[in-house]
C-alpha positions as CSV (number, residue, x, y, z in Angstrom):
1,M,0.1,0.1,0.1
2,S,1.5,3.4,-0.9
3,S,2.5,5.4,2.2
4,G,-0.3,8.2,1.5
5,L,-3.2,6.2,0.7
6,G,-3.7,4.9,4.2
7,S,-3.5,8.6,5.5
8,F,-5.7,9.7,2.7
9,I,-8.4,7.0,3.5
10,G,-8.2,7.6,7.2
11,S,-8.5,11.4,6.8
12,I,-11.8,10.9,4.7
13,V,-13.3,8.2,6.8
14,G,-11.9,8.9,10.0
15,G,-12.8,12.7,9.8
16,A,-16.6,11.9,9.1
17,V,-16.8,9.1,11.8
18,T,-14.5,10.7,14.7
19,G,-14.9,14.1,14.2
20,G,-11.4,15.2,13.0
21,M,-9.5,12.1,14.2
22,G,-9.0,11.2,10.4
23,P,-5.4,12.0,9.9
24,A,-4.4,10.1,13.1
25,I,-6.6,7.1,12.0
26,G,-4.9,7.3,8.5
27,E,-1.3,7.2,10.2
28,G,-2.5,4.1,12.0
29,I,-3.6,2.4,8.8
30,K,-0.4,3.6,7.1
31,I,1.5,1.9,9.8
32,A,-0.4,-1.3,10.1
33,L,-1.1,-2.2,6.7
34,P,2.5,-2.4,5.4
35,P,3.8,-4.8,8.3
36,A,0.7,-7.2,7.7
37,A,1.7,-7.4,4.1
38,E,5.3,-7.8,5.0
39,A,4.2,-10.6,7.7
40,A,2.1,-12.3,4.9
41,K,5.3,-12.4,2.5
42,T,7.7,-13.7,5.2
43,L,5.2,-16.4,6.0
44,V,5.0,-17.5,2.5
45,E,8.9,-17.3,2.3
46,R,9.2,-19.6,5.5
47,L,6.4,-21.8,5.1
48,V,6.3,-22.8,1.4
49,P,9.6,-24.9,0.6
50,D,8.9,-25.8,-3.0
51,P,10.3,-23.1,-5.2
52,A,7.2,-23.3,-7.8
53,A,4.7,-23.3,-5.2
54,K,6.3,-20.4,-3.4
55,A,6.3,-18.4,-6.5
56,A,2.7,-19.3,-7.0
57,A,1.8,-18.2,-3.4
58,Q,3.8,-15.0,-3.9
59,L,2.0,-14.1,-7.0
60,A,-1.2,-14.8,-5.3
61,L,-0.2,-12.6,-2.4
62,E,1.0,-9.8,-4.7
63,E,-2.5,-10.1,-6.7
64,A,-4.4,-10.0,-3.2
65,L,-2.5,-6.7,-2.0
66,T,-3.1,-5.1,-5.4
67,A,-6.6,-6.1,-5.0
68,R,-6.8,-4.5,-1.5
69,D,-5.3,-1.4,-2.6
70,T,-7.3,-1.0,-5.6
71,T,-10.5,-1.5,-3.4
72,A,-9.4,0.9,-0.9
73,T,-8.6,3.7,-3.7
74,N,-12.0,3.0,-5.1
75,A,-13.6,3.2,-1.6
76,A,-11.9,6.6,-0.9
77,M,-12.9,7.8,-4.6
78,E,-16.5,7.0,-3.9
79,I,-16.5,8.8,-0.3
80,A,-14.9,11.9,-2.1
81,K,-17.7,12.0,-4.8
82,A,-20.4,11.5,-2.4
83,Q,-18.9,14.5,-0.3
84,A,-18.7,16.5,-3.5
85,T,-22.4,15.8,-4.3
86,V,-23.4,16.9,-0.8
87,N,-21.2,20.1,-1.1
88,L,-22.8,20.9,-4.6
89,A,-26.3,20.4,-3.0
90,E,-25.6,22.6,-0.1
91,A,-23.9,25.3,-2.4
92,Q,-27.2,25.3,-4.5
93,G,-29.8,25.4,-1.7
94,N,-31.5,28.4,-0.5
95,D,-31.3,27.5,3.1
96,R,-30.3,30.7,4.7
97,Y,-28.6,29.1,7.7
98,S,-26.1,26.8,5.5
99,A,-25.5,29.7,3.2
100,R,-24.8,32.1,6.1
101,W,-22.4,29.9,8.2
102,R,-19.3,31.6,7.3
103,P,-20.7,35.1,8.2
104,T,-21.9,33.5,11.4
105,A,-18.6,32.1,12.4
106,G,-17.1,35.5,11.5
107,W,-19.3,37.3,13.8
108,V,-18.4,34.9,16.6
109,C,-14.6,35.7,16.0
110,V,-15.4,39.5,15.9
111,A,-17.3,39.3,19.2
112,G,-14.6,37.1,20.8
113,L,-11.9,39.5,19.7
114,A,-13.7,42.5,20.8
115,Y,-14.3,40.8,24.3
116,A,-10.8,39.7,24.6
117,F,-9.1,43.1,23.5
118,V,-11.7,45.7,24.6
119,L,-14.6,44.6,26.8
120,G,-12.4,42.1,28.8
121,P,-9.7,44.3,30.0
122,I,-12.3,47.3,30.8
123,L,-14.4,44.9,32.9
124,T,-11.2,43.8,34.7
125,W,-10.4,47.3,35.3
126,L,-13.7,48.2,36.5
127,T,-14.1,45.2,38.8
128,G,-10.9,46.0,40.3
129,I,-11.9,49.7,41.1
130,I,-15.3,48.6,42.3
131,G,-13.7,45.9,44.4
132,A,-11.4,48.4,45.9
133,A,-14.1,51.0,46.4
134,I,-16.3,48.3,48.4
135,G,-13.4,46.7,50.0
136,A,-14.1,43.2,48.6
137,A,-12.3,41.1,46.1
138,L,-14.3,40.7,43.0
139,P,-13.4,38.2,40.5
140,A,-11.7,39.3,37.2
141,A,-13.5,38.9,33.8
142,P,-12.9,35.5,32.2
143,L,-10.3,35.4,29.7
144,I,-10.7,34.0,26.0
145,E,-8.2,31.8,24.2
146,V,-7.3,34.2,21.3
147,G,-5.2,31.9,19.5
148,Q,-7.9,29.4,18.5
149,L,-10.2,32.4,17.5
150,M,-7.1,33.6,15.4
151,V,-7.0,30.2,13.6
152,L,-10.5,30.1,12.6
153,L,-10.6,33.9,11.6
154,T,-7.4,33.5,9.2
155,G,-8.7,30.5,7.8
156,M,-11.8,32.4,7.0
157,L,-9.9,35.2,5.6
158,G,-8.0,33.2,3.4
159,L,-11.2,31.7,1.9
160,G,-12.7,35.2,1.7
161,V,-9.6,36.3,-0.3
162,Q,-9.9,33.4,-2.7
163,R,-13.6,34.2,-3.1
164,T,-13.0,37.9,-3.9
165,L,-10.2,36.9,-6.2
166,E,-12.6,34.5,-8.1
167,R,-15.2,37.4,-8.3
168,T,-12.9,39.9,-9.5
169,Q,-11.5,37.7,-12.1
170,G,-15.0,36.8,-13.6
171,V,-15.1,33.2,-12.6
172,P,-18.6,32.0,-13.9
173,G,-20.9,31.3,-10.9
174,A,-18.8,33.5,-8.4
175,M,-21.3,36.4,-8.5
176,P,-25.0,35.9,-7.4
177,G,-26.9,34.8,-10.1
178,G,-24.0,33.3,-12.0
179,T,-22.9,36.7,-13.7
180,K,-19.5,37.5,-14.2
181,A,-17.9,40.4,-12.4
């Protein structure tokens, strides 16, 4: 099995099944399958003493491994085709929520960044002043992990730039109604 095929299959299947663990599962497949094939080859080498029978067994083993690789590749291609069909149907639909998920995620990022850089520090400052004025220790405002927001935001901005580039270059279908820019 090629070294990337296990990762590819695992990233497709595992990502759908385990919610993002596909690359790890793919690495596991990539690590496990070649040793299994090598073990089968070693067994044929050691257990079949007759040279003609050994050659026939090795040929049958190679054919089985090739069939396995072909089946795995075909399965991965079918999964990719099915996902492409789902993506196309979602893109052509008029469902406002699925069509607006990117702006919604963008607003979540904007709200999180506004809290992390403006509202959070002001709340911390105010609770410190109020706590000192009343003589009590008030808890500080909670912090938001900005690094994870930035990963989401930069990824979305990258997609936004790509989409803008498509629209300015007049890619058919990039403008609402399928018109060119």
